[in-house]
C-alpha positions as CSV (number, residue, x, y, z in Angstrom):
1,X,-26.1,-25.0,-0.6
2,X,-28.3,-23.1,1.4
3,X,-28.8,-19.5,1.4
4,X,-27.4,-19.2,4.9
5,X,-24.5,-21.1,3.8
6,X,-24.0,-18.4,0.6
7,X,-23.9,-15.4,2.8
8,X,-21.2,-17.0,5.1
9,X,-19.0,-17.7,2.0
10,X,-19.7,-14.2,0.5
11,X,-18.9,-12.5,4.1
12,X,-15.7,-14.4,4.0
13,X,-14.7,-13.9,0.9
14,X,-15.4,-9.7,1.3
15,X,-13.2,-9.8,4.5
16,X,-10.4,-11.8,2.6
17,X,-10.7,-9.1,0.0
18,X,-10.7,-6.3,2.7
19,X,-7.6,-7.5,4.6
20,X,-5.6,-7.9,1.4
21,X,-6.4,-4.4,0.4
22,X,-5.3,-3.2,3.5
23,X,-1.9,-4.3,3.5
24,X,-0.1,-6.5,6.0
25,X,1.1,-4.2,9.0
26,X,5.2,-4.6,9.4
27,X,7.5,-2.9,11.9
28,X,10.6,-1.1,10.9
29,X,13.3,-0.2,13.8
30,X,14.7,3.2,13.5
31,X,18.4,3.2,14.9
32,X,20.7,5.9,16.1
33,X,24.4,4.7,16.8
34,X,23.4,1.2,16.9
35,X,20.6,1.4,19.2
36,X,16.7,1.3,18.7
37,X,15.6,4.4,19.0
38,X,11.7,3.9,18.0
39,X,9.7,1.2,16.5
40,X,7.4,2.1,13.6
41,X,4.3,0.3,12.6
42,X,3.9,0.4,9.3
43,X,0.9,-0.8,6.6
44,X,2.3,-0.4,3.2
45,X,3.9,2.4,3.3
46,X,1.5,4.7,5.8
47,X,2.8,5.2,9.3
48,X,0.6,4.1,11.6
49,X,2.1,4.8,14.9
50,X,5.1,4.9,16.7
51,X,6.5,2.6,19.7
52,X,8.7,3.1,22.5
53,X,11.4,0.3,22.5
54,X,11.4,0.3,25.8
55,X,7.9,-0.6,26.9
56,X,6.6,-3.6,27.2
57,X,5.1,-4.0,23.8
58,X,8.4,-3.1,22.0
59,X,10.6,-5.4,24.0
60,X,8.2,-8.1,23.0
61,X,8.2,-6.7,19.0
62,X,12.1,-6.8,19.3
63,X,12.3,-10.0,20.9
64,X,10.5,-11.3,17.7
65,X,13.3,-10.6,15.4
66,X,16.1,-11.2,17.6
67,X,18.8,-12.4,15.6
68,X,21.3,-15.1,17.3
69,X,25.0,-13.9,16.9
């Protein structure tokens, strides 16, 4: 294996370790009286930001998680 290929493989492994350490980003809906009032973007137990469910991004996130009744 060439030195360049070894360096590329090491860099890829380092990226994978960093991503695993950071944890997955997930979303939590905050509801009041059955209505979503906010969407929290979380990484592990850390709150990254709050998204307005009426915004374009908020609507897109909610659409991904809609359940068919």
